[in-house]
N, C-alpha and C positions, 0 to 999 in steps of 0.2 A: 685729113681723110676722117669721113664719118662710117658708118655701117648702116647699111638697110637692110632688116631681115622681116622674114615672115612670121607667123604667129599661129597656134594651135589652141583652141578649147575644149578639154575633154567633156563631151556631153552624156554619156554612157559608160560605164557606171560612176555614178558621182557620190555614193556612200549611203548605207542602209538597206539596199539589196543583199538579198541572200541566193546566192546561186548551188547549184547542186552539182557533185564530182559526174561530171562524164554527160553533162548536157550540154547545148549549145547555145551562148549567150552572145547578143550582139555588142560591139564594143563601138560607141561611135563617138564623133567630134567634128567640130568648124574648125576651117583653116582661112588665114587671109595668106595672101602669098603663093608664088610658086612652087614649094618646095618640090621635089619630084620623087624622093622617097623618103618615108617614115618607120619610126621603129617604136614597136609596143611592147613594154614590159610589165611586170607585175610585181608589188611589194608584198610581203606575209608577215611582216613588223612594223605595220602604218606608216610607212613609206617614207621609215630611216635608210633604207635599203632598195634597190631594185635590181637583185641577180638575175631575176627571172624572165628569159627571153620569152617572148609572144611569138614576135614573127621581127624580122629586120628588112623584110623588103615590101613593105604597105606602099601603096600608091596615094599619097594624100588625099586626092581629089577625087578618086571613085573606090577606095577600099573603104569606106563608110557607108554603110553600117561592117563592122569587121566579124563575120561568125566564129566565135572562140569556143572552141573545146574546154571545158573548165575541168584545169586538173586536179589532180590529188593531192592538194596543198591546202590540208582543209585547216582554216584560221578564221578569226572574229576580226583581224587584222588587215585585211586584203588591200591592195589600193593598185590601179594602172597607170601607167604613165606613159604619152607618146609624144617623140621627139622627132626631131629633124635628123634623117639620117647621118647629115653633112655639117650638122650643128646644135652640139649638146644644150646649149642654152637656150633653143627654141623648144621648148617643152611645155604640156599641160599634164597635171596629176589629178586622179578623183581627190577631192576636198576634205573629203572623209572615209571612213574605213566601212568594207562591206563585207560579208561574210561566204565562205565556203564551205559549204557543209556536206558530208556524207548523209545516208540514209539505213534506217534498221526495219526489219522487215520480223515480226513475232512468229513462230512458225511452233511453238508448242508451250505450255498449253493455248488452243487457240478456240476453245468454246465445246461442249458436250461430254469433255474427259471427266472422269469419276476417279478422283485417288483418296486415300485413304491417310486419317492423319498416322503421321509416324514412318509413311514409306517414303522413298526417295526415288526423283523423277527428276527427268532433264527437262532444263528450259532452254530452248533454241532459238535461233534467230538466225538470219540472212543478213549479210551488211555489205555498203559500198563504199568505196573510198578508205582511209588509213584509219579509221575509227579504233583506240587505243584499247579504250575501258570502257565499260558501261554498268550503270546502276540499275537495281531490280528491284523492283516495290509492287505488292499484289493490294486489289482491291476488295472490299467483302460486300461493296454495295453495286453491284453492276456495273462497277466504270466511273460512277460520281465521284469519286474521291478516290486518292491512292497513299492512305496515312502507313501504310506498312511496308517496311523498309524489310527487302529478303538480304541486300547487299549494297553497299555504298560504292564497289567499285572493283568490278572482277575483269578478265581478261576476255577481249570481246571477239577473241577468235575459237574463243573454245565454250563448248555448253555448260552450263551450271547446273551441277546436282544439287537438287533442292529438297530437304527434308520437308515434307510437308506439316504444317504447323497446326494446331491444336484451334483452326477457324474454319468450323462445322459452318456448311452452308451451301447454297445452291446460285448465288451470285459472286462467285470470285472472278476473275479477271489479273493478269500477270502485267506491266509495263516495264518496257526496257526502254531506254533513255542513253544519248551518249554522256562519258561522265563531265567531258569538256563542253558540250555545247547540250543545252536542256530544250533549246529545240526541237533535238533528231529525236525523235522517241518512236514508240509504235505500241499498241495494246494487243492482248486478246481480242478476236473479232466478236465473241460471244462469253456469254458466261460457263463456266465449270464448276463441278463439285468437288467441297473435299466432305468427308464422311468418315465419323468414328467406326469401331469396328466392336463386336462384340461377342465372343467366344463360350460356349459353356464348359466348363470345366469339372462339373459333376452334377446330376450323373451323368457318364459318358460313355455309356455301353459295360454288359453284362455283371451290373450290379442286378442283386436280388432283393425287392423293397418289399415291406409287409403293410400289407394294409392298418390304417390307424396306426402308424409309425412316424418321427419324425426324420425326415431326412433333406439334409439342406442340399438346395441349390445353390451351386457358385458361378461365377462367371468371373471372365478377364474385360474387362474394358479397354479401349483403348481412344480417347479424346474424351473432350467433356459432355459427354452423352449423360443428359439429364435423368428423365423418365426413360422405363422401359416395361415389357408387356411380358410375361411367363405363362404357358401353356402348355398343353402336352396331350400326345399323340397315342393312339392305341394302334394304329395302321402302319408301324414302322416310317413315320413321318409321312404319308401320302397326304396326310391334313391333320390340322392342329384345332380342331373347334372346342375344344377344352382350354377355359382361362383359370388359370391358378391365380395370379393375382397381379394387378398393374404396380408398379413399381415405382414409386415417387423419390427414390435415390438411387440410381442405378449405380451411384459412387459406390455405394456399401458393398457390394458384389458377394452378397450371399442371402438365400433366403430360407426359411424355417419351414418345410414345405410338410405336411400332414398329407400321408400318401393315401391316395380315395382308394374307393371298393371300383378299381377298375382291372379286374383278374387281366393277366394275359401276358404274351411273350415279345410282344411287338410295342413297346411301349418308349416314347423318348420324348425330350422336354426342348422345348424351343426359347429362347429370349431375342426381343425385338425392339430396335428403339422404337420409342410412342412416336416420334415425328418423323420417323423415315422408315 
């Protein structure tokens, strides 16, 4: 005796596709012969094994296309196989690998935030699928490039407490990427701001200054603020119309001020970032 058997040809997925977890994707095939029941399975190890059942009761004649709800089996080595339920030697599989991926959606910072150098803020995101770890980067050119690594791998189930770097600017964005699949990523929808900080430390209230004397104005600086402006008020800070000096090196954090003839009890000094 000899044997006559049918034949399958899997026509989708055949390799190179990228399917997203929990979406619906069609599996298609052609057949020769009147097989009555087919079985669909998938592999996540490039076809070495097919331990994952999709369906054991597919009608080969009417079942194509088969709407497959993509499982949470994230891998870049996925293949599908169809076989005759009564004769496992009759089968056809994806000739090369395709990908099942999750999704990431960055939720903070997502644009318009204003964060201060050295402060701590959470980077947060939503994910679908069992993404284990993510990589975080930031851009200071509006997202044209992301050359600045925040962390190479961190737990994808937790927010990340980010100590804001000295990257003063108005075009900051953050990018989150699946550490196992760089195709899966998301970025801030719009730019946010990173600012430095300035704080006057002297005179800071209750001092009595004498006209013509020298008073050191001192300040604390956070971030690489380059230039600043010093002014004084004689109305308790309602306005600061009086320029003391344009400071060309804010890192010095001190300026010797000759106290002007502005007698009164309501004097205050202000320092301002010259560029912000």
